[in-house]
C-alpha positions in Angstrom: -1.6 -22.9 -20.8 -3.7 -24.5 -19.1 -5.9 -22.9 -16.6 -4.3 -25.5 -13.4 -0.9 -24.7 -15.4 -1.5 -20.8 -14.3 -2.6 -21.6 -10.7 0.6 -23.8 -9.9 2.9 -21.6 -11.2 1.9 -18.2 -11.1 3.3 -15.2 -8.8 4.1 -12.5 -11.2 3.8 -10.8 -14.7 4.2 -11.6 -17.7 3.8 -15.4 -16.6 6.2 -16.7 -19.0 8.4 -13.7 -18.2 7.7 -12.2 -14.4 10.4 -9.3 -13.5 11.4 -10.6 -10.0 12.1 -14.2 -9.0 9.8 -16.7 -6.7 9.4 -16.2 -3.3 10.4 -16.0 -0.8 11.4 -12.5 -0.4 13.2 -10.4 2.2 12.9 -6.6 3.3 14.9 -5.1 6.1 15.3 -1.4 7.0 12.1 -0.7 4.9 10.6 3.1 5.8 7.0 4.3 5.1 4.9 7.2 4.0 1.9 6.8 3.3 -0.4 10.1 2.6 -4.7 9.4 1.8 -6.6 12.5 1.5 -10.6 12.9 0.2 -11.0 14.3 -3.0 -13.9 15.4 -5.1 -16.0 12.1 -6.0 -16.5 14.0 -9.8 -12.7 14.3 -10.1 -12.1 11.2 -9.2 -14.7 9.9 -11.7 -12.9 11.5 -14.1 -9.2 9.7 -14.2 -10.9 5.9 -12.7 -10.5 3.8 -15.9 -14.1 1.6 -16.6 -15.2 -0.9 -15.7 -13.3 0.1 -11.7 -15.7 1.1 -9.7 -14.9 4.0 -6.4 -16.8 3.2 -3.5 -14.8 6.0 -1.4 -13.3 9.1 -2.9 -10.0 8.2 -1.3 -6.7 9.0 -3.0 -3.9 6.7 -1.2 -0.1 7.4 -2.3 2.9 6.0 -0.8 6.8 6.8 -0.6 8.3 3.6 -0.3 12.6 3.2 0.1 13.6 0.0 0.2 17.3 -0.4 0.0 18.2 -3.8 0.7 15.3 -6.0 -0.6 15.0 -9.4 -3.0 12.1 -10.1 -5.0 
């Protein structure tokens, strides 16, 4: 597969067998509950794999209810 093929066709992973269809997507009746909190920087570094780096010691967790969606 050439780079241009990836650029032209990629929309999901894995490239050759995506787990959802191509856009457009429609989402209705969504509900979000998002929790963001500051944590101990050393504790966060212990679980974040290299080569990722931590800018701020913030953890974000989302609960999403999407009863009616495509994609």
